[in-house]
Backbone as JSON Lines, residues from 0, in Angstrom:
{"i":0,"aa":"M","n":[127.44,130.82,72.59],"ca":[127.63,131.52,73.84],"c":[128.64,132.65,73.62]}
{"i":1,"aa":"P","n":[128.25,133.89,73.87],"ca":[129.17,135.01,73.65],"c":[130.33,135.0,74.65]}
{"i":2,"aa":"L","n":[131.46,135.49,74.18],"ca":[132.63,135.61,75.04],"c":[132.46,136.81,75.97]}
{"i":3,"aa":"E","n":[133.14,136.77,77.09],"ca":[133.11,137.9,78.0],"c":[133.73,139.11,77.32]}
{"i":4,"aa":"A","n":[133.16,140.28,77.56],"ca":[133.64,141.51,76.91],"c":[135.1,141.78,77.25]}
{"i":5,"aa":"G","n":[135.5,141.55,78.48],"ca":[136.88,141.78,78.88],"c":[137.85,140.88,78.14]}
{"i":6,"aa":"L","n":[137.45,139.64,77.89],"ca":[138.31,138.7,77.16],"c":[138.45,139.14,75.71]}
{"i":7,"aa":"L","n":[137.37,139.51,75.09],"ca":[137.41,139.93,73.69],"c":[138.27,141.18,73.5]}
{"i":8,"aa":"E","n":[138.32,142.04,74.49],"ca":[139.14,143.26,74.41],"c":[140.63,142.97,74.38]}
{"i":9,"aa":"I","n":[141.07,141.88,75.01],"ca":[142.51,141.6,75.07],"c":[142.98,140.61,74.01]}
{"i":10,"aa":"L","n":[142.04,139.94,73.33],"ca":[142.43,138.99,72.29],"c":[142.83,139.73,71.01]}
{"i":11,"aa":"A","n":[143.77,139.16,70.29],"ca":[144.22,139.73,69.02],"c":[144.52,138.58,68.06]}
{"i":12,"aa":"C","n":[144.48,138.89,66.78],"ca":[144.8,137.92,65.75],"c":[146.27,137.51,65.91]}
{"i":13,"aa":"P","n":[146.54,136.21,66.02],"ca":[147.93,135.78,66.17],"c":[148.76,136.0,64.9]}
{"i":14,"aa":"A","n":[148.13,136.14,63.77],"ca":[148.86,136.33,62.51],"c":[149.29,137.78,62.3]}
{"i":15,"aa":"C","n":[148.4,138.75,62.59],"ca":[148.73,140.15,62.31],"c":[148.55,141.08,63.5]}
{"i":16,"aa":"H","n":[148.09,140.55,64.63],"ca":[147.93,141.29,65.89],"c":[146.82,142.34,65.86]}
{"i":17,"aa":"S","n":[145.89,142.22,64.94],"ca":[144.75,143.15,64.88],"c":[143.65,142.69,65.83]}
{"i":18,"aa":"P","n":[142.74,143.59,66.21],"ca":[141.62,143.2,67.06],"c":[140.72,142.17,66.37]}
{"i":19,"aa":"L","n":[139.96,141.45,67.19],"ca":[139.02,140.45,66.68],"c":[137.61,140.88,67.03]}
{"i":20,"aa":"R","n":[136.67,140.48,66.19],"ca":[135.26,140.7,66.52],"c":[134.57,139.35,66.52]}
{"i":21,"aa":"E","n":[133.56,139.23,67.35],"ca":[132.85,137.97,67.5],"c":[131.63,137.96,66.6]}
{"i":22,"aa":"E","n":[131.44,136.86,65.92],"ca":[130.27,136.68,65.06],"c":[129.92,135.2,65.08]}
{"i":23,"aa":"A","n":[128.73,134.89,65.58],"ca":[128.29,133.5,65.75],"c":[129.31,132.75,66.59]}
{"i":24,"aa":"D","n":[129.83,131.63,66.12],"ca":[130.82,130.84,66.85],"c":[132.2,131.03,66.26]}
{"i":25,"aa":"E","n":[132.52,132.27,65.88],"ca":[133.81,132.55,65.26],"c":[134.33,133.91,65.71]}
{"i":26,"aa":"L","n":[135.64,134.07,65.63],"ca":[136.28,135.36,65.85],"c":[136.91,135.76,64.53]}
{"i":27,"aa":"I","n":[136.63,136.98,64.09],"ca":[137.06,137.44,62.78],"c":[138.07,138.57,62.95]}
{"i":28,"aa":"C","n":[139.19,138.45,62.26],"ca":[140.22,139.48,62.29],"c":[139.68,140.74,61.62]}
{"i":29,"aa":"T","n":[139.89,141.88,62.27],"ca":[139.39,143.15,61.73],"c":[140.51,144.01,61.16]}
{"i":30,"aa":"G","n":[141.65,143.41,60.95],"ca":[142.82,144.16,60.47],"c":[142.6,144.77,59.11]}
{"i":31,"aa":"A","n":[143.23,145.9,58.9],"ca":[143.15,146.6,57.62],"c":[143.99,145.91,56.55]}
{"i":32,"aa":"T","n":[144.86,145.0,56.99],"ca":[145.69,144.26,56.03],"c":[144.85,143.19,55.35]}
{"i":33,"aa":"E","n":[145.46,142.38,54.57],"ca":[144.76,141.33,53.85],"c":[144.55,140.07,54.68]}
{"i":34,"aa":"C","n":[144.84,140.11,55.97],"ca":[144.74,138.94,56.83],"c":[143.32,138.38,56.82]}
{"i":35,"aa":"G","n":[142.41,138.97,57.58],"ca":[141.01,138.57,57.6],"c":[140.72,137.15,58.01]}
{"i":36,"aa":"L","n":[141.63,136.5,58.73],"ca":[141.41,135.11,59.13],"c":[140.22,134.99,60.06]}
{"i":37,"aa":"V","n":[139.57,133.83,60.03],"ca":[138.41,133.54,60.87],"c":[138.78,132.36,61.76]}
{"i":38,"aa":"Y","n":[138.7,132.58,63.09],"ca":[139.09,131.58,64.07],"c":[137.84,130.97,64.71]}
{"i":39,"aa":"P","n":[137.81,129.66,64.88],"ca":[136.64,129.03,65.51],"c":[136.61,129.25,67.01]}
{"i":40,"aa":"V","n":[135.4,129.2,67.57],"ca":[135.2,129.17,69.01],"c":[134.5,127.85,69.29]}
{"i":41,"aa":"R","n":[135.18,126.96,70.02],"ca":[134.64,125.63,70.3],"c":[134.34,125.51,71.79]}
{"i":42,"aa":"D","n":[133.1,125.2,72.1],"ca":[132.67,125.05,73.51],"c":[133.02,126.29,74.33]}
{"i":43,"aa":"G","n":[132.9,127.47,73.72],"ca":[133.16,128.72,74.4],"c":[134.62,129.09,74.52]}
{"i":44,"aa":"I","n":[135.5,128.3,73.88],"ca":[136.94,128.54,73.96],"c":[137.47,128.95,72.59]}
{"i":45,"aa":"P","n":[138.05,130.16,72.46],"ca":[138.62,130.58,71.18],"c":[139.83,129.72,70.82]}
{"i":46,"aa":"V","n":[139.86,129.26,69.59],"ca":[140.99,128.47,69.09],"c":[141.81,129.41,68.19]}
{"i":47,"aa":"L","n":[142.79,130.06,68.79],"ca":[143.57,131.07,68.08],"c":[144.85,130.48,67.52]}
{"i":48,"aa":"L","n":[144.7,129.48,66.7],"ca":[145.8,128.84,66.01],"c":[145.67,129.13,64.53]}
{"i":49,"aa":"V","n":[146.71,129.65,63.92],"ca":[146.65,130.01,62.51],"c":[146.33,128.77,61.66]}
{"i":50,"aa":"D","n":[146.84,127.61,62.07],"ca":[146.55,126.37,61.34],"c":[145.09,125.96,61.4]}
{"i":51,"aa":"E","n":[144.36,126.4,62.41],"ca":[142.94,126.08,62.57],"c":[142.04,127.15,61.94]}
{"i":52,"aa":"A","n":[142.6,128.29,61.57],"ca":[141.82,129.4,61.01],"c":[141.48,129.11,59.55]}
{"i":53,"aa":"R","n":[140.48,129.84,59.07],"ca":[140.12,129.73,57.66],"c":[140.05,131.13,57.06]}
{"i":54,"aa":"R","n":[140.18,131.19,55.77],"ca":[140.01,132.46,55.05],"c":[138.52,132.74,54.92]}
{"i":55,"aa":"P","n":[138.1,134.0,54.99],"ca":[136.67,134.29,54.83],"c":[136.19,133.91,53.44]}
{"i":56,"aa":"S","n":[134.94,133.5,53.38],"ca":[134.37,133.09,52.09],"c":[133.72,134.23,51.36]}
């Protein structure tokens, strides 16, 4: 289930504060730095905890 456009506009990566983009059931950091963390979306709720994020494969 896609997130509302307004919500996605205000969300940012908690690690580096870069914008996020939605892909499948995940939010991906779009920062130019080496961050690139991938955050899960569970039951339509973004889990923006660095401890729950994974590095891209």
